[in-house]
NULUMLO-887950 format. One record per atom (N, C-alpha, C): y negated, z negated, x negated. Coordinates in steps of 0.05 Angstrom, whole numbers, padded with zeros to 5 digits, always signed. Example, Ala and Ser with C-alpha at 12.3 -4.5 7.8 and 13.67 -1.06 7.14 Angstrom:
+00114-00156-00264+00090-00156-00246+00066-00156-00264+00045-00142-00257+00021-00143-00273-00001-00157-00258
//
This chain:
+00271-00932+00417+00274-00944+00391+00255-00931+00371+00240-00947+00357+00220-00937+00339+00233-00930+00312+00227-00906+00302+00239-00897+00277+00223-00909+00254+00238-00913+00232+00225-00922+00208+00208-00900+00195+00191-00909+00176+00173-00889+00163+00189-00868+00148+00211-00876+00135+00227-00857+00120+00241-00837+00139+00249-00847+00163+00262-00829+00182+00242-00809+00193+00217-00818+00198+00196-00799+00208+00190-00778+00187+00189-00786+00162+00184-00767+00140+00207-00747+00138+00231-00757+00141+00255-00739+00140+00254-00718+00162+00248-00728+00187+00247-00709+00209+00225-00688+00206+00202-00697+00196+00180-00678+00191+00188-00657+00170+00201-00667+00149+00210-00648+00128+00231-00629+00138+00249-00639+00155+00270-00622+00166+00258-00601+00184+00239-00608+00201+00227-00589+00219+00211-00568+00203+00198-00577+00182+00183-00559+00165+00201-00538+00152+00224-00547+00142+00243-00528+00129+00255-00509+00150+00260-00519+00174+00271-00502+00195+00251-00481+00203+00225-00489+00205+00204-00469+00211+00202-00448+00189+00203-00457+00164+00202-00438+00142+00225-00419+00141+00249-00429+00148+00273-00412+00149+00270-00391+00171+00260-00399+00194+00256-00380+00216+00236-00358+00208+00214-00367+00196+00193-00348+00187+00205-00328+00166+00221-00339+00148+00233-00322+00127+00252-00301+00139+00268-00310+00158+00287-00291+00171+00272-00270+00186+00251-00278+00201+00235-00258+00216+00221-00238+00198+00213-00247+00174+00199-00230+00155+00218-00212+00139+00241-00223+00132+00259-00209+00114+00277-00189+00129+00285-00196+00153+00304-00180+00168+00295-00151+00172+00270-00146+00181+00262-00117+00183+00264-00102+00157+00255-00115+00135+00256-00101+00109+00285-00096+00101+00302-00115+00105+00331-00112+00099+00343-00090+00116+00335-00088+00141+00345-00068+00159+00337-00040+00150+00312-00037+00140+00303-00011+00129+00319-00004+00105+00324-00023+00087+00339-00017+00062+00367-00008+00069+00381-00022+00087+00408-00015+00094+00409+00011+00109+00389+00017+00125+00388+00042+00140+00385+00066+00122+00373+00062+00099+00369+00084+00080+00396+00093+00068+00416+00076+00069+00442+00083+00058+00462+00091+00080+00453+00092+00105+00471+00098+00127+00475+00128+00130+00499+00136+00138+00506+00164+00143+00493+00173+00169+00481+00198+00168+00468+00208+00192+00439+00203+00192+00426+00209+00215+00397+00205+00217+00389+00190+00242+00408+00175+00253+00403+00160+00278+00388+00134+00273+00371+00127+00292+00356+00102+00290+00373+00078+00298+00391+00083+00317+00407+00061+00328+00430+00054+00309+00435+00028+00307+00457+00018+00291+00467-00008+00302+00493-00011+00306+00504-00035+00317+00506-00057+00296+00508-00050+00271+00512-00070+00250+00489-00067+00229+00482-00089+00217+00462-00089+00196+00472-00073+00172+00497-00078+00164+00509-00064+00142+00526-00041+00152+00519-00016+00145+00534+00007+00156+00563+00007+00147+00580+00020+00162+00608+00023+00155+00612+00041+00131+00595+00062+00129+00596+00080+00107+00569+00081+00093+00569+00082+00067+00544+00082+00052+00541+00109+00037+00517+00118+00035+00511+00144+00022+00484+00143+00009+00480+00159-00012+00454+00162-00025+00442+00189-00020+00453+00204-00001+00444+00231+00004+00415+00232+00013+00406+00211+00026+00378+00212+00036+00359+00209+00013+00365+00194-00008+00348+00192-00031+00348+00218-00047+00371+00231-00048+00373+00257-00062+00356+00278-00047+00358+00277-00021+00344+00297-00005+00313+00295-00008+00303+00271-00012+00274+00268-00016+00264+00285-00039+00280+00289-00059+00271+00303-00083+00282+00332-00085+00300+00339-00066+00311+00366-00067+00303+00384-00044+00294+00372-00022+00287+00387+00002+00257+00396-00002+00253+00423-00003+00226+00433-00007+00209+00429+00018+00221+00425+00041+00205+00421+00065+00192+00393+00066+00202+00375+00050+00191+00348+00051+00168+00344+00031+00170+00355+00007+00149+00352-00013+00144+00322-00020+00165+00306-00020+00162+00278-00025+00150+00271-00052+00158+00284-00074+00146+00279-00100+00116+00285-00099+00107+00306-00086+00079+00312-00084+00064+00291-00068+00076+00282-00046+00063+00260-00031+00060+00235-00048+00081+00229-00063+00080+00205-00080+00058+00208-00101+00057+00231-00114+00037+00234-00135+00009+00233-00124+00004+00246-00101-00022+00246-00088-00031+00217-00082-00012+00202-00071-00018+00174-00063-00023+00157-00088-00007+00160-00108-00011+00144-00133-00037+00151-00146-00044+00176-00147-00069+00184-00160-00093+00173-00145-00093+00176-00118-00115+00167-00102-00118+00136-00104-00095+00122-00103-00096+00093-00103-00105+00083-00130-00096+00095-00152-00103+00086-00179-00133+00090-00184-00144+00113-00178-00172+00119-00184-00190+00102-00166-00183+00100-00140-00199+00084-00122-00198+00055-00128-00175+00045-00138-00173+00017-00146-00191+00011-00170-00190+00028-00190-00207+00024-00213-00237+00024-00206-00245+00044-00190-00273+00045-00182-00281+00022-00163-00264+00017-00143-00269-00003-00124-00270-00031-00136-00251-00037-00154-00251-00063-00167-00276-00067-00185-00284-00046-00199-00308-00047-00215-00332-00053-00199-00335-00038-00176-00358-00042-00159-00358-00070-00146-00335-00080-00139-00333-00106-00126-00340-00128-00146-00330-00126-00171-00335-00147-00191-00365-00147-00198-00377-00124-00201-00406-00122-00208-00423-00133-00185-00416-00125-00161-00431-00135-00137-00429-00165-00134-00404-00176-00137-00400-00205-00134-00415-00220-00156-00414-00210-00180-00428-00224-00202-00458-00224-00198-00469-00202-00189-00498-00201-00184-00506-00220-00162-00490-00221-00141-00497-00239-00118-00493-00268-00126-00475-00273-00144-00470-00301-00152-00491-00312-00172-00499-00295-00191-00515-00305-00213-00545-00300-00210-00553-00279-00197-00581-00271-00195-00593-00278-00168-00618-00286-00168-00633-00292-00144-00655-00272-00141-00654-00255-00120-00674-00234-00116-00680-00232-00087-00701-00218-00081-00710-00215-00053-00689-00198-00038-00682-00207-00015-00662-00193+00001-00633-00200-00004-00629-00219-00023-00601-00227-00029-00587-00239-00005-00600-00256+00009-00588-00269+00032-00583-00249+00054-00601-00230+00057-00596-00209+00077-00572-00191+00070-00568-00186+00044-00545-00171+00036-00519-00186+00042-00519-00212+00036-00495-00228+00041-00489-00228+00071-00510-00232+00087-00506-00232+00116-00496-00205+00126-00507-00184+00116-00498-00157+00125-00469-00152+00117-00462-00160+00093-00434-00157+00084-00415-00173+00102-00423-00197+00109-00406-00214+00126-00403-00201+00154-00425-00191+00165-00423-00179+00192-00407-00153+00192-00413-00136+00172-00398-00111+00170-00368-00115+00165-00362-00137+00151-00334-00143+00146-00318-00151+00170-00332-00159+00191-00319-00168+00216-00310-00144+00233-00321-00120+00228-00314-00097+00244-00291-00081+00230-00273-00070+00245-00252-00054+00233-00264-00029+00220-00252-00020+00198-00262+00002+00183-00262+00028+00199-00242+00031+00217-00240+00057+00231-00263+00062+00250-00279+00041+00256-00302+00045+00274-00324+00063+00261-00323+00065+00235-00343+00082+00221-00332+00110+00214-00310+00118+00226-00297+00143+00218-00315+00167+00225-00328+00167+00247-00345+00190+00255-00368+00193+00235-00381+00171+00228-00403+00172+00208-00393+00181+00181-00369+00171+00173-00358+00179+00147-00351+00209+00147-00340+00218+00170-00333+00246+00172-00357+00264+00169-00379+00257+00182-00404+00273+00180-00415+00273+00151-00414+00249+00138-00423+00247+00110-00406+00264+00091-00380+00264+00095-00363+00279+00078-00367+00309+00082-00371+00318+00106-00376+00346+00111-00403+00354+00098-00423+00337+00100-00449+00343+00088-00447+00345+00058-00429+00329+00046-00426+00329+00017-00404+00349+00008-00393+00363+00027-00372+00383+00021-00348+00369+00008-00341+00345+00017-00319+00330+00007-00297+00326+00028-00299+00339+00051-00278+00336+00071-00253+00351+00061-00230+00341+00068-00204+00352+00060-00203+00352+00029-00212+00330+00017-00212+00328-00012-00202+00300-00020-00186+00299-00041-00178+00273-00051-00202+00257-00061-00221+00270-00073-00245+00255-00082-00261+00244-00059-00261+00258-00037-00274+00247-00013-00261+00221-00004-00234+00221-00004-00219+00197+00005-00223+00175-00015-00224+00181-00041-00229+00161-00062-00256+00149-00058-00276+00166-00052-00303+00156-00047-00304+00137-00024-00289+00142-00003-00289+00125+00021-00277+00097+00013-00255+00098-00001-00242+00073-00009-00259+00056-00028-00270+00070-00049-00286+00056-00069-00312+00045-00058-00325+00060-00041-00351+00052-00030-00348+00028-00011-00325+00026+00002-00321+00004+00021-00311-00021+00008-00302-00020-00017-00290-00043-00030-00309-00066-00034-00335-00062-00042-00353-00085-00046-00358-00101-00021-00352-00092+00003-00355-00108+00027-00337-00133+00026-00316-00132+00010-00299-00155+00008-00304-00171-00017-00329-00173-00026-00335-00186-00051-00339-00216-00048-00336-00227-00024-00341-00256-00020-00322-00273-00036-00297-00266-00037-00278-00282-00052-00284-00281-00082-00292-00258-00092-00299-00255-00120-00325-00271-00126-00344-00270-00107-00368-00286-00111-00362-00316-00113-00344-00325-00096-00336-00353-00097-00323-00360-00124-00309-00341-00135-00297-00346-00162-00318-00348-00183-00338-00330-00183-00359-00330-00203-00376-00355-00200-00379-00366-00176-00394-00390-00172-00381-00414-00186-00355-00413-00191-00341-00435-00204-00343-00434-00235-00352-00411-00246-00355-00409-00275-00381-00424-00283-00379-00443-00301-00403-00458-00309-00425-00440-00320-00449-00444-00311-00472-00428-00321-00479-00436-00349-00470-00460-00358-00476-00468-00385-00466-00449-00406-00443-00436-00400-00432-00417-00419-00451-00393-00423-00462-00384-00401-00480-00361-00403-00507-00370-00415-00516-00394-00408-00541-00403-00420-00539-00406-00450-00516-00416-00460-00512-00419-00489-00511-00391-00502-00499-00372-00489-00498-00345-00500-00526-00332-00500-00542-00339-00480-00569-00328-00479-00586-00339-00502-00583-00365-00507-00597-00377-00530-00590-00364-00556-00565-00355-00559-00556-00342-00583-00565-00313-00584-00579-00303-00563-00590-00276-00563-00573-00255-00549-00552-00264-00534-00536-00245-00520-00550-00234-00495-00546-00209-00489-00558-00197-00465-00540-00202-00441-00550-00195-00417-00534-00199-00393-00508-00182-00394-00511-00158-00405-00487-00141-00407-00467-00153-00426-00476-00163-00449-00458-00175-00468-00444-00200-00457-00459-00216-00442-00448-00240-00429-00427-00232-00409-00433-00212-00393-00415-00204-00372-00389-00193-00383-00391-00176-00404-00367-00164-00415-00352-00183-00433-00366-00199-00450-00353-00216-00469-00344-00243-00460-00357-00253-00439-00351-00281-00429-00340-00281-00401-00354-00268-00382-00347-00270-00354-00321-00255-00348-00319-00230-00357-00295-00214-00351-00269-00227-00362-00268-00237-00387-00243-00250-00396-00235-00274-00379-00255-00288-00369-00249-00312-00352-00241-00303-00324-00246-00278-00317-00242-00269-00290-00216-00253-00286-00198-00254-00305-00174-00239-00303-00158-00245-00278-00155-00270-00269-00140-00275-00244-00154-00262-00220-00181-00263-00219-00195-00251-00196-00193-00221-00197-00196-00209-00221-00194-00180-00224-00166-00171-00216-00146-00185-00223-00119-00178-00216-00115-00180-00186-00126-00200-00173-00123-00203-00144-00137-00180-00130-00161-00173-00138-00176-00152-00125-00163-00125-00129-00154-00120-00154-00141-00094-00160-00115-00091-00144-00099-00113-00143-00074-00111-00130-00077-00107-00100-00095-00121-00087-00099-00118-00058-00111-00090-00052-00129-00081-00070-00141-00054-00066-00120-00032-00068-00103-00035-00089-00082-00014-00093-00062-00014-00070-00054-00038-00061-00035-00039-00038-00047-00027-00013-00073-00034-00007-00086-00024+00017-00088+00006+00017-00096+00018-00005-00099+00047-00006-00072+00062-00008-00052+00049-00020-00026+00062-00023-00012+00066+00003-00016+00048+00022-00002+00050+00048-00021+00058+00071-00046+00065+00065-00065+00072+00086-00058+00099+00099-00058+00099+00126-00053+00123+00141-00078+00133+00156-00094+00114+00166-00116+00122+00184-00136+00140+00170-00147+00130+00148-00168+00146+00135-00156+00170+00121-00133+00168+00109-00121+00192+00096-00115+00214+00115-00105+00208+00139-00100+00229+00159-00126+00239+00171-00147+00223+00170-00173+00231+00181-00188+00250+00162-00185+00245+00136-00200+00261+00117-00184+00285+00107-00158+00282+00103-00143+00304+00091-00130+00321+00113-00129+00347+00108-00118+00366+00127-00097+00384+00115-00101+00392+00090-00083+00412+00077-00056+00399+00072-00035+00417+00072-00008+00408+00068-00004+00397+00040-00016+00410+00020-00011+00402-00008-00027+00377-00016-00044+00367+00003-00060+00343-00003-00051+00319+00012-00029+00320+00026-00019+00298+00042-00012+00274+00025-00015+00251+00036-00007+00226+00023+00020+00217+00032+00030+00196+00020+00057+00186+00027+00058+00176+00055+00038+00162+00064+00038+00152+00092+00038+00174+00112+00023+00196+00107+00022+00218+00125+00049+00232+00126+00061+00237+00103+00087+00250+00103+00109+00234+00116+00110+00208+00111+00130+00191+00124+00126+00189+00154+00101+00189+00163+00097+00188+00192+00107+00213+00205+00102+00236+00193+00111+00261+00205+00142+00262+00207+00155+00249+00189+00185+00250+00189+00196+00236+00214+00182+00217+00225+00193+00203+00249+00177+00208+00274+00157+00225+00273+00140+00230+00296+00146+00257+00309+00162+00274+00296+00168+00300+00308+00187+00297+00331+00180+00311+00353+00197+00309+00377+00223+00324+00375+00222+00346+00359+00246+00362+00357+00269+00348+00341+00261+00336+00319+00282+00323+00302+00269+00300+00287+00281+00276+00291+00272+00253+00276+00291+00247+00253+00280+00240+00231+00297+00235+00207+00292+00206+00198+00302+00187+00213+00295+00160+00208+00308+00150+00182+00333+00157+00177+00346+00147+00153+00333+00158+00128+00324+00183+00128+00309+00194+00105+00282+00181+00103+00270+00175+00126+00245+00160+00125+00249+00132+00113+00272+00119+00119+00278+00093+00108+00281+00094+00078+00293+00115+00068+00296+00119+00039+00269+00123+00026+00252+00139+00039+00225+00142+00028+00209+00117+00028+00212+00101+00049+00198+00075+00051+00207+00056+00029+00233+00056+00024+00243+00038+00003+00231+00046-00024+00231+00071-00031+00220+00080-00056+00190+00075-00058+00176+00076-00035+00148+00071-00035+00142+00041-00040+00160+00024-00031+00156-00005-00033+00163-00016-00060+00179-00001-00076+00188-00011-00102+00165-00017-00121+00146+00001-00126+00124-00006-00145+00107-00029-00136+00101-00030-00110+00085-00052-00099+00100-00079-00102+00126-00079-00097+00142-00103-00100+00142-00113-00129+00145-00094-00147+00145-00102-00176+00118-00112-00185+00097-00100-00175+00070-00110-00182+00066-00139-00172+00074-00144-00147+00071-00171-00137+00088-00191-00152+00112-00183-00160+00130-00201-00175+00118-00208-00202+00108-00189-00217+00099-00194-00244+00071-00206-00244+00055-00201-00223+00027-00210-00223+00023-00233-00203+00044-00245-00194+00042-00266-00173+00025-00290-00183+00029-00297-00208+00014-00320-00220-00016-00315-00219-00024-00291-00228-00053-00284-00227-00063-00282-00199-00046-00271-00181-00054-00268-00153-00060-00294-00140-00043-00314-00143-00047-00340-00131-00071-00354-00143-00074-00352-00170-00096-00365-00184-00123-00353-00175-00124-00326-00172-00148-00314-00164-00156-00320-00136-00136-00321-00118-00142-00327-00090-00152-00355-00086-00138-00375-00099-00145-00403-00095-00172-00409-00109-00177-00397-00132-00202-00403-00146-00225-00391-00131-00222-00368-00119-00244-00356-00104-00250-00369-00078-00231-00386-00069-00235-00400-00043-00246-00428-00046-00251-00437-00071-00260-00464-00075-00289-00468-00070-00304-00446-00072-00333-00448-00069-00344-00424-00056-00362-00427-00037-00372-00404-00022-00397-00393-00034
//
């Protein structure tokens, strides 16, 4: 029996919602499990129920009272590195994208091709070269060395920002040029105010990436007092003698709070920047 058009549309809509529900459950359940584990008594990884029989906040208190953990120091180191590298990386990305979008110069196409090819390779493939460069510059085991790694690699992802700048009418800049404005004045007074969604998108993704990065931070940093949040949390669950999963869960929840709040308050700019940058290559 052939279904009517309305019935077909209803079935498609029903299947779509079912698929979205499944995806939501798969995505939310691990996060909810971590949150509930942070309130569970003991330090065991195994739990028969999602909601523990007994709830406690001792793990959160221990993060700030146990001198062996140094959780506040890990948090401060991570926040400092992420904030500075985000400011520098976002600035470099915006300037690079604007130059590639608006100016025509020799080697421009080669630069775009190189950025595209390099962006296809995982960043950890360059760790040996980065390590040698940091040692030569005496920046190994230094927060500034890690910041330099993050900020210098940020412009490789300038394609989305370039697509956004391509959508800004050149007539605005031409009118400002006729009025005697310089390229710097045009960039600061006209382009940047129009680019707030893209700047927000780049800054948010950069901050999130550096805030939770473990590979490069563990590769560059060695001293105990320079550890980041990802390094400290990993050590809490990787020790063979004693694993502290519930305390790790509490630390992970506190680490996720600022990122979650940023996404909630900046979601409108995030979506606008991503969609605008994808409209034109």
